[in-house]
C-alpha positions in Angstrom: -15.9 -57.0 -8.0 -14.9 -53.4 -8.9 -15.9 -54.0 -12.5 -19.3 -55.1 -11.4 -19.6 -51.9 -9.3 -18.7 -49.8 -12.3 -21.3 -51.6 -14.4 -23.9 -51.0 -11.8 -23.1 -47.3 -11.5 -23.1 -46.9 -15.3 -26.4 -48.7 -15.5 -27.9 -46.5 -12.9 -26.6 -43.4 -14.7 -28.1 -44.5 -18.0 -31.5 -45.2 -16.3 -31.6 -41.6 -15.1 -29.5 -40.0 -17.8 -31.4 -36.8 -17.9 -30.9 -36.1 -14.2 -27.2 -37.2 -14.4 -26.6 -34.9 -17.4 -28.2 -32.0 -15.5 -25.9 -32.7 -12.5 -22.9 -32.9 -14.8 -23.7 -29.6 -16.4 -24.1 -28.0 -13.0 -20.7 -29.4 -11.9 -19.1 -28.2 -15.2 -20.6 -24.7 -14.7 -19.3 -24.6 -11.2 -15.8 -25.7 -12.1 -15.8 -23.2 -15.1 -17.1 -20.3 -13.0 -14.7 -20.9 -10.2 -11.7 -21.3 -12.6 -12.9 -18.3 -14.6 -13.1 -16.2 -11.5 -9.5 -17.0 -10.5 -8.1 -16.6 -14.1 -10.1 -13.4 -14.6 -8.8 -11.9 -11.4 -5.2 -12.8 -12.4 -5.7 -11.6 -16.0 -7.3 -8.3 -14.9 -4.5 -7.8 -12.4 -1.8 -8.5 -14.9 -3.4 -6.4 -17.7 -4.0 -3.5 -15.3 -0.5 -3.7 -14.0 1.0 -3.7 -17.6 -1.3 -0.7 -18.5 -0.1 1.2 -15.4 3.5 0.5 -16.2 3.1 1.3 -19.9 1.5 4.7 -19.2 4.2 5.7 -16.6 6.9 8.1 -17.5 10.5 7.0 -18.1 11.7 8.3 -14.8 9.0 6.3 -13.0 9.5 2.8 -14.3 13.3 3.0 -14.6 16.1 3.5 -12.1 19.1 5.9 -12.3 21.9 5.8 -9.8 24.4 8.7 -9.6 27.6 8.9 -7.6 30.6 11.2 -7.5 33.6 8.9 -7.1 37.4 9.4 -7.1 39.1 8.6 -10.4 40.9 5.7 -8.7 37.8 4.0 -7.4 35.6 4.3 -10.4 36.0 0.7 -11.5 35.3 -0.8 -8.1 32.2 1.5 -7.6 30.9 0.5 -11.0 31.1 -3.2 -10.2 29.3 -2.8 -6.8 26.5 -0.6 -8.2 25.9 -3.0 -11.1 25.8 -5.9 -8.6 23.2 -4.1 -6.4 21.0 -3.1 -9.4 21.1 -6.7 -10.7 20.1 -8.0 -7.2 17.3 -5.4 -6.9 15.8 -6.4 -10.3 16.3 -10.1 -9.9 14.2 -12.1 -12.3 13.7 -9.2 -14.8 15.5 -8.4 -17.9 17.1 -5.0 -17.1 19.9 -3.7 -19.3 22.2 -1.2 -17.5 23.6 1.8 -19.4 26.7 3.4 -18.0 27.4 7.1 -18.5 29.6 9.7 -16.9 30.4 13.4 -16.8 33.6 15.2 -16.0 34.4 18.3 -13.9 34.0 21.6 -15.7 36.5 23.2 -18.2 36.8 26.7 -19.5 36.2 27.3 -23.2 39.0 29.2 -25.0 38.9 32.9 -25.7 38.0 34.1 -22.2 40.0 36.4 -19.9 41.3 34.7 -16.7 39.1 35.7 -13.8 36.1 36.5 -16.1 35.3 33.0 -17.2 31.6 32.4 -17.8 31.4 29.8 -20.5 32.2 26.3 -19.4 32.1 22.8 -20.9 32.0 19.3 -19.5 33.1 16.0 -21.0 30.7 13.1 -21.0 30.3 9.5 -22.2 27.2 7.3 -22.7 27.2 3.6 -23.6 25.1 2.9 -26.7 24.7 6.6 -27.7 25.0 5.6 -31.3 21.7 3.7 -31.0 19.8 6.7 -29.7 21.3 9.5 -31.7 21.7 10.2 -35.4 25.2 11.1 -36.6 24.7 14.2 -38.8 28.4 14.7 -39.8 31.7 13.1 -39.1 32.2 10.0 -37.0 31.9 8.8 -33.4 34.9 9.4 -31.2 37.6 6.8 -30.9 39.5 6.3 -27.6 43.3 6.9 -27.3 43.6 9.5 -30.0 45.5 12.8 -29.9 43.9 15.3 -29.6 41.0 13.8 -27.7 38.1 13.1 -30.1 34.7 14.5 -29.1 31.2 14.4 -30.6 28.9 17.4 -30.2 25.2 17.6 -30.2 23.7 20.0 -32.9 22.8 22.7 -30.3 26.4 22.8 -29.0 28.0 22.8 -32.4 25.6 25.6 -33.5 26.2 27.8 -30.4 30.0 27.3 -30.5 30.3 27.4 -34.3 32.1 24.1 -34.5 32.2 21.4 -37.2 34.0 18.1 -37.6 37.8 18.7 -37.8 37.9 21.8 -35.7 40.2 21.8 -32.7 40.2 23.7 -29.5 41.9 23.6 -26.1 40.0 23.5 -22.8 41.4 24.6 -19.4 40.5 22.8 -16.2 38.7 24.9 -13.6 40.3 22.9 -10.8 43.8 22.5 -12.0 45.1 25.5 -14.0 48.0 23.3 -15.2 45.7 20.9 -16.9 44.7 21.7 -20.5 43.1 19.3 -22.9 43.3 19.6 -26.7 40.2 18.2 -28.4 39.2 17.6 -32.0 35.6 17.5 -33.1 35.0 14.1 -34.6 31.3 14.3 -35.3 28.0 16.1 -34.8 24.9 14.2 -33.7 21.2 14.8 -33.2 19.1 13.3 -30.5 16.8 10.8 -32.2 13.9 11.0 -29.7 14.0 13.5 -26.7 11.4 11.4 -24.9 13.6 8.3 -25.1 14.3 7.0 -21.5 17.9 6.7 -22.5 18.3 10.5 -22.1 16.3 10.6 -18.8 15.0 14.1 -19.7 18.5 15.6 -19.0 18.4 19.2 -20.1 22.1 19.5 -20.8 22.1 16.3 -22.9 19.0 17.3 -24.9 19.6 21.0 -25.4 23.3 21.2 -25.1 23.2 24.4 -23.0 22.4 25.0 -19.3 22.3 28.7 -18.4 22.8 29.8 -14.8 23.2 33.2 -13.1 27.0 33.2 -13.3 27.9 30.5 -15.8 26.7 28.9 -19.1 27.6 25.2 -19.4 27.9 23.6 -22.8 28.0 19.9 -23.4 28.5 17.2 -22.8 31.3 16.8 -25.2 31.0 13.1 -25.8 34.2 11.1 -25.6 35.0 7.4 -25.3 34.5 6.1 -21.8 38.3 5.2 -21.5 39.2 8.8 -22.3 36.7 10.2 -19.8 38.1 8.1 -16.9 41.8 8.6 -17.8 42.3 11.9 -19.6 39.7 14.4 -18.5 39.6 14.1 -14.7 41.3 16.0 -12.0 39.8 14.6 -8.8 36.3 13.1 -9.2 33.9 11.9 -11.9 30.1 11.8 -11.8 29.0 8.3 -12.9 25.5 7.3 -13.8 23.9 3.9 -14.1 20.5 3.8 -15.8 18.6 0.5 -15.8 15.5 -0.1 -17.9 13.7 -3.2 -16.6 11.3 -5.1 -18.8 8.4 -4.9 -16.4 6.0 -6.8 -18.7 7.8 -9.9 -17.3 6.7 -9.2 -13.7 3.9 -11.1 -12.1 1.4 -9.3 -9.8 2.4 -11.6 -6.9 6.0 -10.3 -7.1 5.1 -6.6 -6.6 5.6 -6.7 -2.9 9.0 -8.2 -2.9 10.2 -5.9 -5.8 8.9 -2.9 -4.0 10.8 -3.8 -0.9 14.0 -4.3 -2.8 13.6 -1.0 -4.7 13.0 0.8 -1.4 16.1 -0.7 0.2 18.3 0.1 -2.8 19.7 3.5 -1.5 20.8 1.9 1.9 22.3 -1.1 0.2 24.3 1.2 -2.2 25.6 3.2 0.7 26.7 0.0 2.4 28.3 -1.4 -0.8 30.3 1.8 -1.3 31.2 2.0 2.4 29.5 5.3 2.7 32.5 7.0 1.1 30.8 8.1 -2.0 27.8 10.4 -2.5 25.1 8.2 -4.0 21.7 9.4 -5.3 18.9 7.1 -6.6 16.4 8.6 -8.9 13.3 6.6 -9.6 9.6 6.7 -9.2 9.3 2.9 -9.4 8.6 2.5 -5.6 5.6 4.9 -5.5 4.4 3.5 -8.8 4.5 -0.1 -7.5 2.6 1.1 -4.4 -0.1 2.6 -6.5 -0.2 -0.5 -8.7 -0.5 -2.7 -5.6 -3.3 -0.7 -4.2 -5.1 -0.7 -7.6 -4.7 -4.5 -7.9 -6.0 -5.0 -4.4 -9.1 -3.0 -5.2 -9.8 -4.8 -8.5 -9.1 -8.2 -6.9 -11.4 -7.5 -4.1 -14.2 -6.5 -6.5 -13.7 -9.7 -8.5 -13.7 -11.7 -5.2 -17.1 -10.1 -4.2 -18.7 -11.6 -7.3 -16.8 -14.9 -7.1 -18.1 -15.6 -3.6 -21.7 -15.1 -4.7 -21.2 -17.2 -7.8 -19.7 -19.9 -5.6 -22.8 -19.8 -3.4 -25.1 -20.0 -6.4 -23.1 -22.9 -7.9 -23.0 -24.7 -4.6 -26.7 -24.5 -4.0 -27.5 -25.4 -7.5 -25.4 -28.5 -7.1 -27.2 -29.4 -3.8 -30.5 -28.9 -5.5 -29.6 -31.4 -8.2 -28.1 -33.8 -5.7 -31.3 -33.6 -3.7 -33.4 -34.4 -6.8 -31.2 -37.4 -7.5 -31.6 -38.6 -4.0 -35.4 -38.2 -4.1 -35.5 -40.0 -7.4 -33.4 -42.9 -6.1 -34.8 -43.2 -2.6 -36.8 -46.3 -3.3 -33.9 -47.9 -5.2 -31.5 -47.2 -2.4 -33.9 -48.7 0.2 -34.2 -51.8 -2.0 -30.5 -52.2 -2.1 -30.4 -51.9 1.7 -33.0 -54.6 2.1 -30.8 -56.9 -0.1 -27.8 -56.5 2.2 -26.1 -53.4 0.9 -24.5 -51.4 3.7 -24.2 -47.7 4.1 -20.6 -48.0 3.0 -21.8 -49.8 -0.2 -24.2 -47.0 -1.0 -21.6 -44.4 -0.3 -19.2 -46.2 -2.6 -21.8 -46.3 -5.4 -22.5 -42.6 -4.9 -18.7 -41.9 -4.9 -18.2 -43.8 -8.2 -21.2 -42.1 -9.8 -19.9 -38.7 -8.6 -16.5 -39.4 -10.1 -18.1 -40.1 -13.4 -19.6 -36.6 -13.4 -16.9 -34.7 -11.5 -13.7 -35.8 -13.2 -14.6 -34.7 -16.8 -16.1 -31.5 -15.5 -12.9 -30.7 -13.5 -10.8 -31.3 -16.7 -13.0 -29.4 -19.1 -13.9 -26.5 -16.7 -10.6 -24.6 -16.8 -10.4 -25.0 -20.6 -13.9 -23.7 -21.1 -13.1 -20.8 -18.7 -10.1 -19.8 -20.9 -12.3 -19.7 -24.0 -15.0 -17.6 -22.2 -12.4 -15.1 -20.9 -10.9 -14.7 -24.4 -14.4 -13.9 -25.7 -14.5 -10.8 -23.3 -11.8 -9.3 -25.6 -14.3 -9.3 -28.5 -17.7 -8.7 -26.9 -18.8 -6.8 -23.8 -17.7 -3.6 -22.2 -14.1 -4.8 -21.7 -13.6 -5.0 -25.5 -13.8 -1.2 -25.7 -11.8 -0.4 -22.6 -8.4 -0.7 -24.1 -7.4 -3.5 -21.7 -6.9 -6.9 -23.3 -7.2 -10.0 -21.1 -4.6 -12.7 -21.5 -6.0 -15.5 -19.3 -3.5 -18.2 -18.5 -4.2 -21.7 -17.3 -2.0 -21.7 -14.3 -1.7 -23.6 -11.1 -4.3 -21.5 -9.3 -6.9 -22.1 -11.9 -6.3 -25.8 -11.9 -6.3 -25.9 -8.1 -9.6 -23.9 -7.9 -11.2 -26.3 -10.4 -10.0 -29.3 -8.3 -11.4 -27.7 -5.2 -14.7 -27.0 -6.9 -14.8 -30.6 -8.2 -14.1 -31.9 -4.7 -16.8 -29.8 -3.2 -19.2 -31.0 -5.9 -18.3 -34.6 -5.2 -18.9 -34.1 -1.5 -22.2 -32.5 -2.3 -23.2 -35.5 -4.4 -22.1 -38.2 -2.0 -23.2 -36.8 1.4 -26.9 -36.4 0.6 -27.0 -39.9 -0.8 -25.4 -41.4 2.4 -27.7 -39.4 4.7 -30.8 -40.4 2.9 -30.0 -44.2 2.9 -32.4 -46.2 5.0 -34.6 -49.3 5.1 -37.5 -49.9 2.8 -40.0 -49.0 5.5 -38.4 -45.7 5.9 -39.2 -44.7 2.4 -42.9 -45.2 3.1 -42.7 -43.0 6.2 -40.9 -40.3 4.2 -43.7 -40.1 1.7 -46.3 -39.5 4.3 -44.3 -37.4 6.8 -45.0 -33.7 6.9 -42.0 -31.6 7.7 -42.6 -27.9 7.6 -39.2 -26.5 8.4 -35.7 -27.2 7.2 -32.8 -28.0 9.5 -31.5 -24.5 9.1 -34.8 -23.1 10.3 -35.1 -25.5 13.2 -31.6 -24.5 14.4 -32.1 -20.8 13.8 -29.3 -20.6 11.3 -31.2 -18.2 9.1 -31.6 -15.8 12.0 -27.9 -16.0 12.7 -27.1 -15.4 9.0 -29.4 -12.3 9.1 -27.6 -11.0 12.1 -24.2 -11.6 10.6 -25.3 -10.0 7.3 -26.6 -6.9 9.2 -23.2 -6.5 10.9 -21.3 -7.0 7.7 -23.4 -4.6 5.7 -23.2 -2.0 8.5 -19.4 -2.3 8.6 -19.3 -2.1 4.8 -21.4 1.0 4.8 -19.2 2.5 7.5 -15.9 1.9 5.7 -17.3 2.4 2.2 -15.3 -0.5 0.7 -14.2 -4.0 1.7 -10.7 -2.7 2.2 -9.4 -1.7 5.6 -6.1 -0.8 7.2 -4.6 -3.0 9.9 -3.0 -1.6 13.1 0.3 -1.4 11.2 -1.4 0.7 8.5 -1.3 -2.1 5.9 -4.2 -2.0 3.4 -6.0 -5.3 3.0 -9.3 -7.0 2.3 -11.5 -7.7 5.3 -13.0 -11.2 5.0 -16.3 -10.2 6.6 -16.7 -7.1 4.4 -15.9 -9.1 1.3 -18.4 -11.8 2.2 -21.0 -9.3 3.5 -23.0 -9.1 0.2 -22.9 -12.8 -0.2 -24.0 -13.4 3.4 -26.8 -10.9 3.0 -27.8 -12.6 -0.2 -27.9 -16.0 1.4 -29.5 -14.8 4.6 -32.3 -13.1 2.7 -33.0 -16.1 0.6 -33.0 -18.5 3.5 -35.1 -16.2 5.6 -37.6 -15.9 2.7 -38.1 -19.7 2.8 -40.0 -19.3 6.1 -42.7 -17.8 4.0 -43.1 -20.9 1.8 -45.0 -23.0 4.4 -47.1 -20.1 5.4 -47.9 -19.4 1.8 -48.8 -23.1 1.2 -51.2 -23.2 4.1 -52.8 -19.9 3.1 -53.3 -21.1 -0.5 -54.7 -24.5 0.8 -57.3 -22.7 2.9 -58.1 -20.3 0.1 -58.5 -22.9 -2.7 -59.9 -25.8 -0.8 -63.6 -24.9 -1.3 -63.3 -23.6 -4.8 -64.0 -25.3 -8.1 -61.0 -26.8 -10.0 -59.1 -29.8 -9.1 -55.6 -28.8 -10.2 -55.3 -25.6 -8.1 -56.7 -27.2 -4.9 -54.5 -30.3 -5.2 -51.4 -28.1 -6.0 -52.0 -26.0 -2.9 -52.6 -29.1 -0.7 -49.3 -30.6 -2.0 -47.4 -27.4 -1.3 -48.9 -27.2 2.2 -48.2 -30.9 3.1 -44.6 -31.0 1.7 -43.2 -27.5 1.6 -39.6 -28.6 1.7 -39.9 -30.4 -1.6 -40.4 -27.0 -3.3 -38.1 -24.9 -1.2 -35.0 -26.0 -3.1 -36.3 -24.6 -6.4 -37.6 -21.5 -4.7 -34.3 -20.8 -3.0 -32.3 -21.3 -6.2 -34.6 -18.9 -8.0 -34.3 -16.3 -5.3 -30.5 -16.6 -5.1 -30.2 -16.3 -8.9 -32.5 -13.3 -9.1 -30.7 -11.6 -6.2 -27.3 -12.1 -7.9 -28.7 -10.7 -11.1 -29.9 -7.5 -9.3 -26.7 -7.3 -7.4 -24.7 -7.6 -10.7 -26.7 -4.8 -12.3 -26.2 -2.5 -9.3 -22.6 -3.4 -9.0 -21.9 -2.7 -12.6 -23.7 0.7 -12.4 -21.9 1.8 -9.2 -18.5 0.5 -10.4 -18.8 2.5 -13.7 -19.8 5.6 -11.8 -16.9 5.1 -9.4 -14.4 4.8 -12.2 -15.7 8.0 -13.8 -15.5 9.8 -10.4 -11.9 8.7 -9.9 -10.9 9.9 -13.4 -12.6 13.2 -12.9 -10.9 13.6 -9.5 -7.4 12.7 -10.9 -7.6 14.6 -14.2 -10.3 17.3 -13.4 -11.0 17.8 -17.1 -11.1 15.8 -20.3 -7.3 16.1 -20.7 -4.6 17.4 -18.3 -1.1 18.2 -19.5 1.7 18.7 -17.0 4.8 20.1 -18.5 7.9 21.3 -16.7 8.9 23.6 -19.5 12.3 24.0 -21.1 14.5 26.5 -22.7 12.7 25.9 -26.1 9.2 25.8 -24.6 9.0 28.1 -21.6 6.0 27.8 -19.3 4.7 31.2 -20.3 4.4 30.1 -23.9 2.6 26.8 -23.4 -0.9 28.2 -23.1 -0.9 29.4 -26.7 0.6 26.2 -27.9 -2.1 24.1 -26.2 -4.8 26.3 -27.5 -3.7 25.6 -31.1 -4.1 21.8 -30.6 -6.9 20.5 -32.9 -8.3 18.3 -30.2 -8.7 21.0 -27.6 -12.0 22.9 -27.6 -10.8 25.1 -24.8 -7.7 25.1 -22.6 -7.4 26.5 -19.1 -4.1 27.2 -17.4 -3.9 26.2 -13.8 -1.2 27.0 -11.2 -0.9 24.7 -8.2 1.3 25.4 -5.2 1.6 24.6 -1.6 1.9 27.0 1.4 2.5 26.7 5.1 -0.5 26.9 7.4 1.6 27.6 10.6 3.1 25.4 13.2 0.1 23.2 13.7 -1.7 23.7 10.5 0.5 21.7 8.2 0.6 22.4 4.5 -2.2 23.8 2.3 -2.7 23.7 -1.4 -3.3 26.8 -3.5 -4.9 26.5 -6.9 -5.1 29.5 -9.2 -7.2 29.5 -12.4 -9.5 31.6 -14.5 -12.7 31.6 -12.5 -14.7 32.9 -15.4 -13.9 29.8 -17.5 -13.4 27.1 -14.9 -17.0 25.8 -15.0 -16.7 25.1 -18.7 -13.5 23.0 -18.4 -13.3 21.6 -14.8 -15.1 18.3 -14.1 -17.0 18.9 -10.8 -19.5 16.6 -9.2 -22.8 18.3 -8.4 -23.1 16.7 -4.9 -19.7 18.2 -3.8 -21.2 21.6 -3.2 -24.6 23.1 -2.5 -24.5 25.2 -5.7 -23.0 24.5 -9.1 -19.3 25.2 -9.8 -20.2 28.2 -12.1 -22.0 29.9 -9.2 -19.0 29.2 -6.9 -16.6 30.7 -9.4 -19.0 33.6 -9.8 -18.5 34.5 -6.2 -14.8 34.9 -6.9 -15.5 37.0 -10.0 -17.8 39.2 -7.9 -15.1 39.8 -5.3 -12.5 40.7 -7.9 -11.8 44.5 -8.0 -12.7 46.2 -11.2 -9.8 47.9 -13.0 -10.5 50.0 -16.0 -7.9 49.0 -18.6 -7.3 50.3 -22.0 -8.4 47.7 -24.5 -6.2 47.0 -27.6 -8.6 45.6 -30.1 -7.7 43.4 -33.0 -4.2 42.0 -33.4 -1.9 45.0 -32.9 1.8 44.6 -33.8 3.0 47.8 -32.3 1.8 50.5 -29.9 2.4 54.2 -30.6 2.6 56.6 -27.6 2.6 60.4 -27.7 4.5 61.7 -24.7 4.1 65.1 -23.0 6.4 65.5 -20.0 6.3 68.2 -17.5 8.8 68.2 -14.6 8.7 70.4 -11.5 11.8 70.5 -9.3 11.4 69.9 -5.6 14.1 72.0 -4.2 15.7 70.8 -1.0 18.8 71.6 1.0 20.5 68.6 -0.6 19.6 69.7 -4.1 19.1 73.4 -4.4 19.7 73.4 -8.2 17.4 73.3 -11.2 16.5 70.7 -13.8 15.0 71.0 -17.3 11.3 71.3 -17.3 10.7 68.6 -19.9 13.7 66.3 -19.9 15.7 65.4 -23.0 14.6 61.8 -23.7 12.6 58.8 -22.4 12.8 55.0 -22.5 9.3 53.5 -22.6 8.0 50.0 -22.0 4.4 48.7 -22.2 2.9 46.1 -19.8 0.0 44.2 -21.5 -2.2 41.3 -20.4 -3.4 38.9 -23.0 -6.6 36.9 -23.2 -5.1 34.0 -21.3 -4.3 36.2 -18.4 -0.5 36.3 -19.0 1.3 39.5 -18.5 4.0 40.6 -21.0 6.5 43.4 -21.0 7.6 44.9 -24.3 10.3 47.5 -24.4 10.2 50.4 -26.9 12.7 52.7 -28.5 14.2 55.7 -26.7 12.3 58.9 -27.6 13.9 62.3 -28.0 11.9 64.9 -26.3 11.6 68.4 -27.6 10.0 70.9 -25.3 8.8 67.9 -23.2 7.0 66.2 -26.1 7.8 63.2 -28.3 6.6 60.0 -29.8 7.7 56.4 -29.2 6.7 53.1 -30.8 6.6 49.9 -28.7 6.7 46.7 -30.8 4.2 44.1 -29.4 6.3 41.2 -30.6 9.3 39.0 -29.5 12.5 41.0 -29.2 15.3 39.8 -31.5 17.5 38.7 -28.6 14.9 36.2 -27.3 15.4 32.7 -28.8 11.7 31.7 -28.5 8.8 33.6 -29.9 6.0 34.4 -27.6 2.5 33.4 -28.5 -0.1 36.0 -27.5 -3.8 35.3 -26.9 -5.8 38.2 -28.2 -7.4 40.6 -27.4 -4.8 42.5 -25.4 -5.3 45.0 -22.5 -2.8 47.7 -21.5 -1.9 47.4 -17.9 0.8 50.1 -17.4 3.4 52.2 -19.2 6.9 52.4 -17.8 8.9 55.5 -18.6 12.5 56.3 -17.7 13.3 60.0 -18.3 16.7 61.3 -19.3 17.3 64.8 -18.0 
């Protein structure tokens, strides 16, 4: 019996193969679109997440834990910290690197009570993989004297080489002295390597303070650090470098929660007896990534909802055409004893013939289409590569689309089933309104669309915050464009009957049989043509929406980039001993890619008890308009005019210009002194003094102020000459880079009488 049913279904499909193929293509397109939307959203989320993580700095994506522990509890603290880090990064490959640093020791050759040069011991697991040994060998534990490895800056400043020995005295225990032997000298392979964590002492070997200069760390084996160099406590560090390309976007929330709870868990694990500090930007980075993924996912969902509406209505259109085509055949089957259940069964079998292959091929076709986006289209040049994966969500979405398609194919066939006499009445019946029109559903859709679009215009985006402050997608705002699209299309169908009657009256008394018959047919049976009209309107509206969405999305991305960067390139550098902040402007100006560089100083200040904090930005107002990206609608006048107001309010100071590229400045001094006699000082002083120390204060073209000291001039009869070199003094380790031309701001003179 079932075989006979299948033969009947296949025979019916062959008889109307063109209609069946059209329906199958619609189902395949629907399954492919829905699956592609889900996979595209996942692929974009994952690609965007990996891009954010790849662009982040080493201290943002990695975690460092530091703790000062007693020498006797170091092993226990190490085990507990490693356990908590492993639990925090559960599911991720996250190697943990242990390092440590001792208390300070005094370098030899200093007088007791006048110690200013200190050194610290240190250890770092795996240092040999991140540094290049320039001479000697890496230290070995348990040797006498203690073997140490020095970085090149330390060896150069202390004039040490492999084989040299020295004795260090503890600053905390005068009785403790440690004899060390230099085993090797190394060079940091890559200062930007996350292994070094940007540690100034580890990278430069020297940290200068007001009272002390610290050298180091003198690298020793970890066993020697914990057993031979400690008095009371040791500073231990654990740095973990998670492989975040393994993380799925769905796991961001739980990972963020575990990272945020890490400091409290470490305090509890160490019983609060140790000072623990967690250094990482992973938490805020994950927050930004989650917000970005939510925004991108909502944007994709906006389009997916509309595509689902288009696919669903296209399927209903094809199903209606199939029902109309087979109305007589269905009525004949009813007259021969077929029940409504039999007709539903036949429709179900025929639907399965179309739906099952489409549900299987749809996700596979979607994967191929998404891979094509990496080759053609705007995404190909964005630097983001999609890696769509056929996961459970894509398969489930295809199954849901197929089930909905099956429902859309079966239900119209069951509803239209009737006796043979009913088919005759249906051909002659004149129905001018659809069910949606009779029930007023189109008006309800319009009202709902107006509310949704009003809310969307109010909030500016389909993202809102809940009462708890959680950012999320509002279902009404997400569906608002689709509801408006559908409401407009359905409402427009009210015009079809009116248009048909108007055309019938207009063409009834004119010559030409085709036009008059066409108008009469449209007027008598408007619903027969509303399906095609609605599909055309929905497709056209989606096309217009896609174009507008693409344009506004691109403009939004450019605005966000301009807001974050404020120029073509923004460089943020903390500076260092080798590259002080005052020397960076000249270095940036020499970069071949930079047409013009503009230094900017940003700081915050207090606005009072109730005013909060304000932001102060200092820049060169005369050049800001040529560098800063500024939207024209953010102010009534262009940025150049705004900056011009600042220039106009600046006081004019007549400065002496120093043209060209001067290397020195010659000054002729004529000094005349007049004594102001008082009761405290009734004596006399020489009229012209005997000598003068002179310094010149100049401002370069970048706006930076420099002070250059000159020689001491001998004055004869109050007159003399002094030369001020406009170059880096010999005692400065880093040469200054001046931006020419220069202007003379002031001359400082100290007279010797």
